[in-house]
Wavefront OBJ file of the C-alpha trace (Angstrom):
o trace
v -122.343 128.472 79.326
v -122.973 128.254 75.597
v -125.679 130.730 74.610
v -127.624 130.362 71.357
v -130.169 133.079 71.944
v -129.024 136.541 70.906
v -125.897 135.154 69.289
v -127.799 133.691 66.354
v -128.750 136.963 64.657
v -125.292 138.519 64.853
v -123.560 135.276 63.944
v -125.843 134.875 60.937
v -124.867 138.318 59.657
v -121.204 137.505 60.119
v -121.584 134.163 58.352
v -123.381 135.779 55.440
v -120.629 138.350 55.112
v -117.947 135.674 55.148
v -119.802 133.371 52.791
v -120.494 136.129 50.289
v -116.788 136.464 49.624
v -116.730 132.891 48.325
v -119.768 133.322 46.037
v -121.591 130.178 47.237
v -124.725 131.075 45.280
v -122.687 131.325 42.102
v -121.171 127.892 42.706
v -124.665 126.424 42.862
v -125.628 128.157 39.615
v -122.470 126.960 37.877
v -123.397 123.343 38.626
v -126.501 123.442 36.399
v -124.776 121.482 33.610
v -124.355 118.561 35.997
v -127.323 119.030 38.277
v -131.021 119.411 37.508
v -132.842 121.455 40.134
v -136.587 121.411 40.780
v -137.948 123.816 43.371
v -141.058 124.400 45.462
v -142.631 120.960 45.121
v -145.504 120.463 47.618
v -145.100 117.280 49.634
v -148.414 117.480 51.518
v -151.491 117.071 49.358
v -153.597 120.240 49.058
v -151.204 122.232 51.254
v -150.175 125.700 50.084
v -147.812 126.252 52.998
v -144.304 126.999 51.616
v -142.926 125.230 54.662
v -144.431 122.032 53.295
v -142.508 122.145 50.046
v -139.184 120.665 48.969
v -136.454 121.136 46.379
v -134.830 118.348 44.376
v -131.220 118.213 43.165
v -130.787 115.454 40.596
v -127.734 114.193 38.704
v -128.290 114.904 35.020
v -128.574 111.950 32.643
v -128.591 109.338 35.401
v -131.330 107.042 36.678
v -131.733 104.537 39.497
v -129.583 106.718 41.743
v -129.595 106.735 45.555
v -131.697 109.406 47.228
v -130.895 111.440 50.329
v -133.574 113.415 52.151
v -131.716 116.200 53.951
v -133.372 118.145 56.802
v -132.004 121.597 57.668
v -131.136 122.963 61.111
v -132.027 126.184 62.913
v -132.806 124.947 66.451
v -136.361 124.067 65.412
v -137.336 127.740 65.077
v -135.660 129.251 62.007
v -133.977 128.659 58.629
v -135.420 127.067 55.519
v -134.519 124.835 52.590
v -133.049 127.877 50.778
v -131.781 129.949 53.691
v -130.322 133.179 52.177
v -128.978 130.772 49.570
v -127.499 133.409 47.246
v -125.251 134.566 50.073
v -124.764 131.463 52.228
v -125.261 128.612 49.762
v -127.648 126.979 52.238
v -128.953 124.466 51.580
v -128.608 124.035 47.861
v -124.867 123.596 48.386
v -125.612 120.196 49.925
v -127.927 119.212 47.093
v -125.421 120.232 44.435
v -122.434 118.629 46.163
v -124.131 115.233 46.432
v -125.836 115.384 43.033
v -122.432 115.994 41.448
v -121.390 112.747 43.112
v -124.267 110.794 41.579
v -126.782 111.063 44.427
v -130.256 112.591 44.248
v -131.146 114.936 47.095
v -134.476 116.175 48.416
v -134.376 119.160 50.773
v -137.693 119.928 52.465
v -138.686 122.870 54.580
v -140.796 122.143 57.652
v -143.017 124.166 59.959
v -141.187 125.951 62.763
v -141.541 127.063 66.347
v -143.498 128.727 67.840
v -146.456 127.803 65.636
v -145.426 124.177 65.070
v -144.974 121.469 67.668
v -142.307 118.789 67.597
v -145.012 116.388 66.453
v -145.806 118.734 63.548
v -142.163 118.838 62.518
v -141.733 115.079 62.654
v -144.940 114.746 60.651
v -143.595 117.129 58.011
v -140.318 115.246 57.701
v -142.167 111.945 57.476
v -144.501 113.339 54.813
v -141.553 114.629 52.807
v -139.824 111.250 52.950
v -142.970 109.433 51.842
v -143.568 111.889 48.996
v -140.027 111.470 47.730
v -140.108 107.686 47.861
v -143.595 107.455 46.348
v -142.493 109.607 43.397
v -138.873 108.488 43.252
v -139.063 106.677 39.923
v -140.490 109.779 38.232
v -137.247 111.598 39.047
v -134.786 108.790 38.302
v -134.376 107.909 41.971
v -134.388 104.442 43.500
v -136.601 104.289 46.631
v -134.779 101.159 47.750
v -131.617 103.247 48.073
v -132.897 105.780 50.622
v -130.756 107.566 53.215
v -131.908 110.256 55.660
v -129.645 113.137 56.685
v -129.967 116.193 58.876
v -127.923 119.009 60.363
v -128.273 120.247 63.961
v -132.035 120.299 64.726
v -132.506 118.432 61.451
v -130.125 115.794 62.767
v -132.337 115.499 65.819
v -135.465 115.098 63.695
v -134.136 112.431 61.349
v -132.419 110.474 64.110
v -135.648 110.570 66.132
v -137.260 108.747 63.221
v -134.308 106.469 62.490
v -134.257 104.950 65.989
v -137.399 103.097 64.887
v -137.909 103.342 61.104
v -141.396 101.837 61.392
v -142.488 105.365 62.354
v -141.989 106.342 58.719
v -144.541 103.754 57.548
v -142.664 103.294 54.283
v -144.169 101.038 51.652
v -142.731 97.706 50.575
v -140.956 99.301 47.609
v -138.859 101.519 49.876
v -135.826 100.599 51.919
v -134.073 102.889 54.392
v -130.376 102.081 54.079
v -128.826 104.568 56.475
v -129.036 107.769 58.496
v -126.520 110.620 58.647
v -126.400 113.065 61.556
v -124.324 116.185 60.856
v -123.739 117.900 64.213
v -127.140 116.613 65.268
v -128.636 117.695 68.593
v -129.012 114.209 70.021
v -129.182 114.994 73.752
v -131.843 117.529 74.738
v -131.109 117.095 78.456
v -127.512 118.155 77.976
v -128.521 121.004 75.673
v -130.938 122.372 78.271
v -128.287 122.353 80.984
v -125.968 124.458 78.818
v -128.489 127.096 77.744
v -129.898 130.147 79.501
v -133.399 130.444 80.904
v -134.730 132.407 77.934
v -133.662 129.787 75.394
v -135.031 126.973 77.501
v -138.346 128.745 77.943
v -138.690 129.561 74.240
v -137.365 126.296 72.795
v -136.509 123.477 75.188
v -139.556 123.579 77.452
v -141.995 124.462 74.674
v -140.752 121.694 72.404
v -139.479 118.996 74.749
v -141.307 119.464 78.035
v -140.538 120.866 81.464
v -138.888 117.847 83.009
v -135.640 116.038 82.390
v -137.634 112.841 81.983
v -139.661 114.228 79.062
v -136.552 115.759 77.487
v -134.749 112.455 77.780
v -137.637 110.641 76.086
v -137.326 113.016 73.132
v -133.531 112.747 72.903
v -132.367 110.276 70.227
v -129.238 109.494 72.259
v -131.381 107.659 74.814
v -133.626 105.983 72.228
v -130.959 104.318 70.055
v -132.008 100.781 69.245
v -131.098 97.692 67.299
v -133.845 98.584 64.816
v -131.722 101.375 63.371
v -130.089 101.200 59.955
v -126.349 101.972 59.635
v -125.401 105.357 61.021
v -122.963 108.116 60.074
v -122.161 110.606 62.838
v -120.286 113.827 62.111
v -119.499 116.701 64.441
v -117.010 119.555 64.630
v -113.920 119.905 66.763
v -115.241 123.303 67.916
v -118.888 122.241 68.036
v -121.310 123.057 70.852
v -120.208 120.907 73.811
v -123.589 119.172 73.997
v -123.336 118.218 70.316
v -119.757 116.997 70.543
v -120.312 114.951 73.712
v -123.527 113.399 72.398
v -121.653 112.353 69.264
v -119.030 110.539 71.316
v -121.702 108.979 73.536
v -123.752 107.824 70.550
v -120.738 106.091 69.004
v -120.336 104.019 72.159
v -124.021 103.164 72.398
v -124.441 102.050 68.786
v -121.289 99.968 69.055
v -122.900 98.072 71.933
v -126.005 97.576 69.788
v -123.945 96.213 66.897
v -125.119 98.873 64.430
v -122.650 99.539 61.583
v -121.429 103.064 62.294
v -118.938 105.595 60.971
v -117.985 108.697 62.921
v -115.750 111.696 62.300
v -114.804 114.796 64.253
v -113.804 117.473 61.758
v -110.721 119.397 62.834
v -110.875 123.174 62.682
v -114.633 123.261 62.125
v -117.287 124.839 64.302
v -121.005 124.036 64.259
v -121.925 126.304 61.338
v -118.887 125.292 59.280
v -120.304 121.793 58.968
v -122.809 123.023 56.388
v -121.389 126.366 55.263
v -118.193 124.791 53.925
v -120.008 122.189 51.841
v -119.452 122.696 48.093
v -116.457 124.954 48.720
v -112.693 124.551 48.564
v -112.778 123.760 52.295
v -115.419 121.027 52.074
v -114.549 118.056 54.296
v -118.111 116.768 54.598
v -119.436 115.891 51.131
v -117.036 113.048 50.369
v -117.813 111.433 53.730
v -121.550 111.692 53.090
v -121.277 110.419 49.522
v -119.015 107.510 50.478
v -121.448 106.412 53.182
v -124.452 106.662 50.857
v -122.777 104.762 48.028
v -121.481 102.028 50.317
v -124.810 101.562 52.107
v -126.901 101.548 48.928
v -124.898 99.219 46.682
l 1 2 3 4 5 6 7 8 9 10 11 12 13 14 15 16 17 18 19 20 21 22 23 24 25 26 27 28 29 30 31 32 33 34 35 36 37 38 39 40 41 42 43 44 45 46 47 48 49 50 51 52 53 54 55 56 57 58 59 60 61 62 63 64 65 66 67 68 69 70 71 72 73 74 75 76 77 78 79 80 81 82 83 84 85 86 87 88 89 90 91 92 93 94 95 96 97 98 99 100 101 102 103 104 105 106 107 108 109 110 111 112 113 114 115 116 117 118 119 120 121 122 123 124 125 126 127 128 129 130 131 132 133 134 135 136 137 138 139 140 141 142 143 144 145 146 147 148 149 150 151 152 153 154 155 156 157 158 159 160 161 162 163 164 165 166 167 168 169 170 171 172 173 174 175 176 177 178 179 180 181 182 183 184 185 186 187 188 189 190 191 192 193 194 195 196 197 198 199 200 201 202 203 204 205 206 207 208 209 210 211 212 213 214 215 216 217 218 219 220 221 222 223 224 225 226 227 228 229 230 231 232 233 234 235 236 237 238 239 240 241 242 243 244 245 246 247 248 249 250 251 252 253 254 255 256 257 258 259 260 261 262 263 264 265 266 267 268 269 270 271 272 273 274 275 276 277 278 279 280 281 282 283 284 285 286 287 288 289 290 291 292 293 294 295 296 297 298
């Protein structure tokens, strides 16, 4: 059984210790000649909640660039858009890595469990996407070259919206060109079966309901549809079993639907590596993300 509860705190400390040796915060700072960073921008009108703010990472001296809205992970209950960023690099490392490749990136925070419901979180992500596209031209971004991305729980949130993009209620000047799930939690039913009772009580049942039927309804794997834009699916060789299996299953399902799809299993990576290694010497993710974005937004 794969346990997330209890492991998270100790694993986070270990990850911070390992990441500190590589100076990920310094790498973000050193990119300032290529990347313009704007922080703490409210994306909900009249809200003063820091969880309803976003950061922008913009290629310097470029306009009309594609824009990625990236949603962080944390199993719906922790992390943030700048999660111990000086030590871990999260999640500015993603913004910098893509901005250096000519892509604008918006990284929002969103309200978390236990105070926020799944509906609240989807609403926050939707609001962030609309804010970015409504103001895209002000920042040199092209709203017709939009791609959504998310890691882990963030992958769940963006894919939940991408199965039917009409949920985003984007205006006529905006076009969603693709969605990128990085170790996304796409199958809540499978996740629940592999977790202990405490995790399921605190997260699964609170967020996704008590029954397998309700959990299935809120699992993107079972909601994939022909309405989706092209999809990029990434997961790690040593990922959580429910993440890895859902990735394989999703590839088969979208193939049947005829959705243009790319998928990669990254050798030697575990779940956390998928974001921690971005913008480092061991980065195997950024080029795959950038290639997908550029190809889908030509």
